[in-house]
VEXKOLBA-726329 format. One record per atom (N, C-alpha, C): residue number from 1; chain; y, x, z negated. Coordinates in pm, 1 decimal. Layout:
{nr:NUM, kette:A, yy:Y, xx:X, zz:Z}
...
***
This chain:
{nr:1, kette:A, yy:-1172.1, xx:1151.8, zz:323.2}
{nr:1, kette:A, yy:-1123.5, xx:1246.2, zz:209.4}
{nr:1, kette:A, yy:-1008.0, xx:1269.4, zz:274.2}
{nr:2, kette:A, yy:-869.5, xx:1196.3, zz:198.6}
{nr:2, kette:A, yy:-784.4, xx:1230.6, zz:237.2}
{nr:2, kette:A, yy:-665.2, xx:1303.4, zz:97.0}
{nr:3, kette:A, yy:-606.9, xx:1446.1, zz:119.6}
{nr:3, kette:A, yy:-541.3, xx:1461.1, zz:18.1}
{nr:3, kette:A, yy:-354.8, xx:1521.4, zz:32.6}
{nr:4, kette:A, yy:-286.2, xx:1503.5, zz:-74.3}
{nr:4, kette:A, yy:-201.6, xx:1480.2, zz:-49.4}
{nr:4, kette:A, yy:-113.4, xx:1619.3, zz:-27.0}
{nr:5, kette:A, yy:-31.0, xx:1634.7, zz:91.2}
{nr:5, kette:A, yy:11.9, xx:1793.2, zz:130.8}
{nr:5, kette:A, yy:66.5, xx:1878.7, zz:-9.1}
{nr:6, kette:A, yy:63.1, xx:1821.8, zz:-115.3}
{nr:6, kette:A, yy:112.2, xx:1886.8, zz:-215.5}
{nr:6, kette:A, yy:-36.4, xx:1950.2, zz:-332.8}
{nr:7, kette:A, yy:-153.1, xx:1859.6, zz:-323.0}
{nr:7, kette:A, yy:-267.1, xx:1900.2, zz:-385.7}
{nr:7, kette:A, yy:-285.0, xx:1832.2, zz:-471.5}
{nr:8, kette:A, yy:-155.1, xx:1732.7, zz:-532.4}
{nr:8, kette:A, yy:-161.2, xx:1662.9, zz:-644.2}
{nr:8, kette:A, yy:-252.0, xx:1524.5, zz:-650.2}
{nr:9, kette:A, yy:-313.1, xx:1500.1, zz:-507.2}
{nr:9, kette:A, yy:-344.2, xx:1356.1, zz:-491.2}
{nr:9, kette:A, yy:-458.8, xx:1353.4, zz:-396.3}
{nr:10, kette:A, yy:-574.7, xx:1213.1, zz:-412.0}
{nr:10, kette:A, yy:-639.2, xx:1247.0, zz:-314.3}
{nr:10, kette:A, yy:-683.0, xx:1086.2, zz:-269.1}
{nr:11, kette:A, yy:-728.2, xx:1040.9, zz:-134.1}
{nr:11, kette:A, yy:-756.0, xx:893.8, zz:-121.6}
{nr:11, kette:A, yy:-889.7, xx:881.9, zz:-41.3}
{nr:12, kette:A, yy:-1017.8, xx:839.1, zz:-97.2}
{nr:12, kette:A, yy:-1131.2, xx:850.1, zz:-16.9}
{nr:12, kette:A, yy:-1128.2, xx:721.8, zz:21.2}
{nr:13, kette:A, yy:-1158.0, xx:721.8, zz:192.9}
{nr:13, kette:A, yy:-1174.1, xx:592.6, zz:280.0}
{nr:13, kette:A, yy:-1305.8, xx:583.9, zz:285.6}
{nr:14, kette:A, yy:-1407.2, xx:476.3, zz:269.4}
{nr:14, kette:A, yy:-1526.0, xx:441.8, zz:260.3}
{nr:14, kette:A, yy:-1565.5, xx:342.0, zz:356.0}
{nr:15, kette:A, yy:-1657.9, xx:331.8, zz:425.2}
{nr:15, kette:A, yy:-1716.4, xx:245.8, zz:504.9}
{nr:15, kette:A, yy:-1865.4, xx:249.6, zz:467.1}
{nr:16, kette:A, yy:-1896.4, xx:119.9, zz:455.4}
{nr:16, kette:A, yy:-2030.9, xx:69.0, zz:377.4}
{nr:16, kette:A, yy:-2128.6, xx:60.6, zz:546.6}
{nr:17, kette:A, yy:-2274.9, xx:123.3, zz:553.4}
{nr:17, kette:A, yy:-2351.0, xx:78.5, zz:624.2}
{nr:17, kette:A, yy:-2462.0, xx:-1.0, zz:571.0}
{nr:18, kette:A, yy:-2470.5, xx:26.6, zz:467.4}
{nr:18, kette:A, yy:-2580.9, xx:-65.7, zz:414.5}
{nr:18, kette:A, yy:-2561.0, xx:-77.3, zz:271.0}
{nr:19, kette:A, yy:-2622.8, xx:-224.7, zz:237.2}
{nr:19, kette:A, yy:-2691.4, xx:-336.2, zz:328.9}
{nr:19, kette:A, yy:-2580.9, xx:-400.6, zz:425.4}
{nr:20, kette:A, yy:-2643.9, xx:-459.4, zz:548.1}
{nr:20, kette:A, yy:-2556.5, xx:-535.7, zz:628.0}
{nr:20, kette:A, yy:-2488.4, xx:-625.8, zz:574.7}
{nr:21, kette:A, yy:-2363.1, xx:-666.5, zz:617.3}
{nr:21, kette:A, yy:-2299.8, xx:-811.0, zz:565.6}
{nr:21, kette:A, yy:-2389.4, xx:-895.3, zz:668.2}
{nr:22, kette:A, yy:-2470.1, xx:-996.1, zz:671.3}
{nr:22, kette:A, yy:-2485.8, xx:-1082.2, zz:771.4}
{nr:22, kette:A, yy:-2364.5, xx:-1170.6, zz:844.7}
{nr:23, kette:A, yy:-2215.8, xx:-1141.7, zz:787.0}
{nr:23, kette:A, yy:-2113.4, xx:-1238.9, zz:849.7}
{nr:23, kette:A, yy:-2049.0, xx:-1128.5, zz:918.4}
{nr:24, kette:A, yy:-2092.0, xx:-997.4, zz:908.1}
{nr:24, kette:A, yy:-1994.5, xx:-927.7, zz:982.0}
{nr:24, kette:A, yy:-1824.0, xx:-878.4, zz:904.2}
{nr:25, kette:A, yy:-1773.9, xx:-820.1, zz:1010.4}
{nr:25, kette:A, yy:-1613.9, xx:-816.4, zz:991.9}
{nr:25, kette:A, yy:-1553.3, xx:-935.3, zz:1016.7}
{nr:26, kette:A, yy:-1478.6, xx:-994.6, zz:918.4}
{nr:26, kette:A, yy:-1410.2, xx:-1116.4, zz:949.6}
{nr:26, kette:A, yy:-1241.9, xx:-1070.4, zz:965.6}
{nr:27, kette:A, yy:-1166.5, xx:-1135.2, zz:1057.5}
{nr:27, kette:A, yy:-997.9, xx:-1058.4, zz:1056.0}
{nr:27, kette:A, yy:-960.4, xx:-1167.3, zz:945.9}
{nr:28, kette:A, yy:-846.9, xx:-1108.2, zz:873.4}
{nr:28, kette:A, yy:-811.6, xx:-1164.1, zz:742.9}
{nr:28, kette:A, yy:-684.9, xx:-1123.0, zz:726.5}
{nr:29, kette:A, yy:-584.3, xx:-1261.0, zz:734.1}
{nr:29, kette:A, yy:-422.1, xx:-1240.1, zz:733.2}
{nr:29, kette:A, yy:-399.1, xx:-1122.3, zz:637.3}
{nr:30, kette:A, yy:-254.1, xx:-1070.6, zz:676.9}
{nr:30, kette:A, yy:-231.8, xx:-975.9, zz:583.6}
{nr:30, kette:A, yy:-184.8, xx:-978.0, zz:458.4}
{nr:31, kette:A, yy:-175.0, xx:-1129.1, zz:391.1}
{nr:31, kette:A, yy:-126.4, xx:-1163.4, zz:316.9}
{nr:31, kette:A, yy:-256.3, xx:-1271.0, zz:189.4}
{nr:32, kette:A, yy:-358.3, xx:-1202.6, zz:273.0}
{nr:32, kette:A, yy:-486.9, xx:-1229.6, zz:181.0}
{nr:32, kette:A, yy:-523.9, xx:-1134.7, zz:47.4}
{nr:33, kette:A, yy:-539.7, xx:-1196.4, zz:-66.0}
{nr:33, kette:A, yy:-556.3, xx:-1104.7, zz:-158.2}
{nr:33, kette:A, yy:-688.3, xx:-1030.6, zz:-130.2}
{nr:34, kette:A, yy:-635.1, xx:-941.3, zz:-205.1}
{nr:34, kette:A, yy:-720.4, xx:-823.5, zz:-185.5}
{nr:34, kette:A, yy:-638.7, xx:-706.3, zz:-103.0}
{nr:35, kette:A, yy:-747.8, xx:-592.3, zz:-85.7}
{nr:35, kette:A, yy:-697.4, xx:-436.2, zz:-60.5}
{nr:35, kette:A, yy:-677.2, xx:-456.0, zz:107.0}
{nr:36, kette:A, yy:-605.4, xx:-500.7, zz:139.9}
{nr:36, kette:A, yy:-585.6, xx:-501.9, zz:309.1}
{nr:36, kette:A, yy:-551.3, xx:-393.4, zz:377.9}
{nr:37, kette:A, yy:-436.5, xx:-307.6, zz:302.2}
{nr:37, kette:A, yy:-328.4, xx:-242.0, zz:417.8}
{nr:37, kette:A, yy:-330.8, xx:-111.7, zz:299.8}
{nr:38, kette:A, yy:-320.3, xx:16.2, zz:352.1}
{nr:38, kette:A, yy:-238.8, xx:135.2, zz:271.3}
{nr:38, kette:A, yy:-188.3, xx:192.8, zz:382.9}
{nr:39, kette:A, yy:-39.5, xx:267.6, zz:342.2}
{nr:39, kette:A, yy:36.6, xx:319.6, zz:407.0}
{nr:39, kette:A, yy:38.3, xx:457.5, zz:348.4}
{nr:40, kette:A, yy:31.1, xx:589.5, zz:428.0}
{nr:40, kette:A, yy:32.4, xx:696.1, zz:426.1}
{nr:40, kette:A, yy:158.7, xx:800.6, zz:509.5}
{nr:41, kette:A, yy:215.1, xx:840.4, zz:457.0}
{nr:41, kette:A, yy:362.2, xx:921.4, zz:502.5}
{nr:41, kette:A, yy:288.6, xx:1013.6, zz:544.2}
{nr:42, kette:A, yy:354.7, xx:1084.9, zz:671.9}
{nr:42, kette:A, yy:264.7, xx:1184.5, zz:756.9}
{nr:42, kette:A, yy:400.8, xx:1269.0, zz:838.4}
{nr:43, kette:A, yy:413.7, xx:1403.3, zz:870.9}
{nr:43, kette:A, yy:465.2, xx:1472.7, zz:945.0}
{nr:43, kette:A, yy:427.8, xx:1460.0, zz:1079.1}
{nr:44, kette:A, yy:512.6, xx:1416.9, zz:1210.4}
{nr:44, kette:A, yy:512.8, xx:1506.8, zz:1344.6}
{nr:44, kette:A, yy:390.3, xx:1322.8, zz:1367.4}
{nr:45, kette:A, yy:446.6, xx:1198.6, zz:1356.6}
{nr:45, kette:A, yy:348.1, xx:1072.3, zz:1364.5}
{nr:45, kette:A, yy:299.2, xx:1104.3, zz:1505.0}
{nr:46, kette:A, yy:381.8, xx:1097.0, zz:1663.1}
{nr:46, kette:A, yy:324.6, xx:1128.1, zz:1728.0}
{nr:46, kette:A, yy:225.8, xx:1211.3, zz:1784.7}
{nr:47, kette:A, yy:223.8, xx:1375.0, zz:1697.4}
{nr:47, kette:A, yy:79.1, xx:1426.4, zz:1735.2}
{nr:47, kette:A, yy:-46.5, xx:1371.0, zz:1671.5}
{nr:48, kette:A, yy:12.4, xx:1316.8, zz:1559.0}
{nr:48, kette:A, yy:-116.4, xx:1264.5, zz:1491.0}
{nr:48, kette:A, yy:-193.1, xx:1120.0, zz:1553.8}
{nr:49, kette:A, yy:-96.7, xx:1066.6, zz:1630.7}
{nr:49, kette:A, yy:-142.2, xx:933.3, zz:1678.2}
{nr:49, kette:A, yy:-227.1, xx:936.8, zz:1830.3}
{nr:50, kette:A, yy:-193.5, xx:1098.5, zz:1934.1}
{nr:50, kette:A, yy:-229.3, xx:1145.4, zz:2023.4}
{nr:50, kette:A, yy:-410.6, xx:1175.5, zz:1962.1}
{nr:51, kette:A, yy:-400.0, xx:1284.1, zz:1836.9}
{nr:51, kette:A, yy:-485.2, xx:1282.3, zz:1792.3}
{nr:51, kette:A, yy:-587.8, xx:1189.9, zz:1786.6}
{nr:52, kette:A, yy:-553.5, xx:1088.0, zz:1752.4}
{nr:52, kette:A, yy:-664.3, xx:981.2, zz:1698.7}
{nr:52, kette:A, yy:-700.8, xx:914.9, zz:1829.7}
{nr:53, kette:A, yy:-586.5, xx:929.9, zz:1910.2}
{nr:53, kette:A, yy:-643.3, xx:846.3, zz:2069.8}
{nr:53, kette:A, yy:-793.7, xx:946.9, zz:2084.3}
{nr:54, kette:A, yy:-733.3, xx:1071.0, zz:2104.2}
{nr:54, kette:A, yy:-819.5, xx:1170.6, zz:2152.3}
{nr:54, kette:A, yy:-941.6, xx:1144.7, zz:2101.4}
{nr:55, kette:A, yy:-1014.9, xx:1108.7, zz:1959.3}
{nr:55, kette:A, yy:-1093.6, xx:1074.7, zz:1895.6}
{nr:55, kette:A, yy:-1165.0, xx:925.6, zz:1909.3}
{nr:56, kette:A, yy:-1089.3, xx:849.1, zz:2017.1}
{nr:56, kette:A, yy:-1103.8, xx:689.4, zz:2053.3}
{nr:56, kette:A, yy:-1071.3, xx:622.9, zz:1937.7}
{nr:57, kette:A, yy:-941.3, xx:655.1, zz:1892.3}
{nr:57, kette:A, yy:-902.8, xx:561.3, zz:1761.8}
{nr:57, kette:A, yy:-803.0, xx:484.1, zz:1841.7}
{nr:58, kette:A, yy:-747.3, xx:353.6, zz:1777.8}
{nr:58, kette:A, yy:-605.1, xx:348.7, zz:1894.4}
{nr:58, kette:A, yy:-512.9, xx:263.8, zz:1791.2}
{nr:59, kette:A, yy:-402.3, xx:257.2, zz:1812.8}
{nr:59, kette:A, yy:-339.6, xx:181.9, zz:1728.1}
{nr:59, kette:A, yy:-311.9, xx:-0.2, zz:1755.0}
{nr:60, kette:A, yy:-253.5, xx:-52.5, zz:1615.2}
{nr:60, kette:A, yy:-300.8, xx:-202.1, zz:1661.1}
{nr:60, kette:A, yy:-106.5, xx:-227.6, zz:1677.0}
{nr:61, kette:A, yy:-99.6, xx:-259.6, zz:1810.9}
{nr:61, kette:A, yy:43.9, xx:-269.0, zz:1820.8}
{nr:61, kette:A, yy:118.8, xx:-99.5, zz:1896.8}
{nr:62, kette:A, yy:261.0, xx:-91.5, zz:1913.7}
{nr:62, kette:A, yy:312.8, xx:39.3, zz:1942.6}
{nr:62, kette:A, yy:363.6, xx:146.1, zz:1844.6}
{nr:63, kette:A, yy:356.8, xx:217.9, zz:1853.3}
{nr:63, kette:A, yy:437.5, xx:292.5, zz:1722.1}
{nr:63, kette:A, yy:613.6, xx:276.7, zz:1768.3}
{nr:64, kette:A, yy:656.7, xx:249.5, zz:1626.3}
{nr:64, kette:A, yy:781.1, xx:138.8, zz:1652.2}
{nr:64, kette:A, yy:881.8, xx:252.6, zz:1534.6}
{nr:65, kette:A, yy:990.0, xx:261.0, zz:1526.9}
{nr:65, kette:A, yy:1080.5, xx:314.3, zz:1486.6}
{nr:65, kette:A, yy:1129.6, xx:188.3, zz:1396.8}
{nr:66, kette:A, yy:1188.1, xx:206.6, zz:1249.6}
{nr:66, kette:A, yy:1208.1, xx:109.2, zz:1134.6}
{nr:66, kette:A, yy:1357.4, xx:170.4, zz:1143.6}
{nr:67, kette:A, yy:1459.4, xx:81.2, zz:1219.8}
{nr:67, kette:A, yy:1603.8, xx:179.6, zz:1245.7}
{nr:67, kette:A, yy:1585.1, xx:288.0, zz:1197.6}
{nr:68, kette:A, yy:1680.1, xx:376.1, zz:1138.1}
{nr:68, kette:A, yy:1654.0, xx:499.8, zz:1169.2}
{nr:68, kette:A, yy:1609.6, xx:594.7, zz:1020.5}
{nr:69, kette:A, yy:1501.9, xx:528.0, zz:942.0}
{nr:69, kette:A, yy:1442.7, xx:573.8, zz:812.5}
{nr:69, kette:A, yy:1299.6, xx:628.8, zz:844.2}
{nr:70, kette:A, yy:1240.1, xx:549.5, zz:920.5}
{nr:70, kette:A, yy:1072.3, xx:536.0, zz:981.5}
{nr:70, kette:A, yy:1017.9, xx:534.2, zz:1110.0}
{nr:71, kette:A, yy:950.4, xx:639.5, zz:1198.5}
{nr:71, kette:A, yy:867.9, xx:538.9, zz:1270.0}
{nr:71, kette:A, yy:696.9, xx:556.6, zz:1207.6}
{nr:72, kette:A, yy:682.1, xx:444.7, zz:1255.0}
{nr:72, kette:A, yy:524.9, xx:390.9, zz:1182.0}
{nr:72, kette:A, yy:448.3, xx:348.0, zz:1293.0}
{nr:73, kette:A, yy:351.4, xx:333.0, zz:1292.2}
{nr:73, kette:A, yy:201.8, xx:290.5, zz:1336.7}
{nr:73, kette:A, yy:106.4, xx:196.5, zz:1256.4}
{nr:74, kette:A, yy:67.8, xx:152.2, zz:1281.5}
{nr:74, kette:A, yy:-109.8, xx:109.5, zz:1231.2}
{nr:74, kette:A, yy:-210.1, xx:139.7, zz:1303.7}
{nr:75, kette:A, yy:-313.8, xx:201.3, zz:1218.3}
{nr:75, kette:A, yy:-430.8, xx:234.2, zz:1277.0}
{nr:75, kette:A, yy:-505.3, xx:133.8, zz:1198.1}
{nr:76, kette:A, yy:-662.4, xx:73.5, zz:1294.8}
{nr:76, kette:A, yy:-732.9, xx:-7.7, zz:1223.1}
{nr:76, kette:A, yy:-817.5, xx:103.2, zz:1174.3}
{nr:77, kette:A, yy:-829.9, xx:77.4, zz:1072.8}
{nr:77, kette:A, yy:-971.4, xx:177.6, zz:998.5}
{nr:77, kette:A, yy:-1084.8, xx:139.9, zz:938.6}
{nr:78, kette:A, yy:-1136.0, xx:204.4, zz:807.9}
{nr:78, kette:A, yy:-1301.4, xx:115.3, zz:788.4}
{nr:78, kette:A, yy:-1309.2, xx:-4.4, zz:749.8}
{nr:79, kette:A, yy:-1385.2, xx:-47.2, zz:738.4}
{nr:79, kette:A, yy:-1392.9, xx:-180.7, zz:727.4}
{nr:79, kette:A, yy:-1273.7, xx:-342.5, zz:744.5}
{nr:80, kette:A, yy:-1176.7, xx:-277.7, zz:860.7}
{nr:80, kette:A, yy:-1112.4, xx:-376.3, zz:903.5}
{nr:80, kette:A, yy:-950.5, xx:-318.4, zz:790.9}
{nr:81, kette:A, yy:-988.6, xx:-210.7, zz:711.3}
{nr:81, kette:A, yy:-851.5, xx:-168.9, zz:647.5}
{nr:81, kette:A, yy:-765.9, xx:-151.5, zz:734.8}
{nr:82, kette:A, yy:-614.6, xx:-211.9, zz:735.4}
{nr:82, kette:A, yy:-543.8, xx:-143.6, zz:817.7}
{nr:82, kette:A, yy:-451.0, xx:-29.7, zz:778.2}
{nr:83, kette:A, yy:-476.8, xx:107.7, zz:816.3}
{nr:83, kette:A, yy:-369.6, xx:224.1, zz:777.5}
{nr:83, kette:A, yy:-272.6, xx:223.2, zz:815.8}
{nr:84, kette:A, yy:-144.2, xx:229.9, zz:778.0}
{nr:84, kette:A, yy:-6.8, xx:255.8, zz:812.6}
{nr:84, kette:A, yy:26.6, xx:380.7, zz:793.2}
{nr:85, kette:A, yy:59.9, xx:444.1, zz:910.3}
{nr:85, kette:A, yy:123.0, xx:576.5, zz:934.1}
{nr:85, kette:A, yy:307.9, xx:603.2, zz:946.9}
{nr:86, kette:A, yy:350.6, xx:681.4, zz:824.9}
{nr:86, kette:A, yy:507.8, xx:630.6, zz:827.3}
{nr:86, kette:A, yy:581.6, xx:786.9, zz:836.9}
{nr:87, kette:A, yy:657.8, xx:841.4, zz:921.6}
{nr:87, kette:A, yy:728.2, xx:960.7, zz:975.7}
{nr:87, kette:A, yy:830.4, xx:920.8, zz:893.3}
{nr:88, kette:A, yy:927.1, xx:997.9, zz:796.6}
{nr:88, kette:A, yy:1005.7, xx:981.3, zz:757.1}
{nr:88, kette:A, yy:1128.8, xx:970.4, zz:895.1}
{nr:89, kette:A, yy:1215.3, xx:996.3, zz:948.2}
{nr:89, kette:A, yy:1344.6, xx:1025.5, zz:1050.4}
{nr:89, kette:A, yy:1420.9, xx:1074.9, zz:985.7}
***
């Protein structure tokens, strides 16, 4: 469960373990219909990424600055969901 810093919102990320899907996880293009991506604004992205890596997660690609507005990275989450982390610069 992820909560917003001000306590007004929550987001639950779920991974199903049963029943098993006989086809397994399938890579899908980003423009495929359905829920494939979510972005969460964070503070101190570099520290968060270091903590994720310490827990065995890694980014999809590298941490990048989008001009002078955001520092961004992507992490593969439950069931192939792409979680984007964005820090306002």
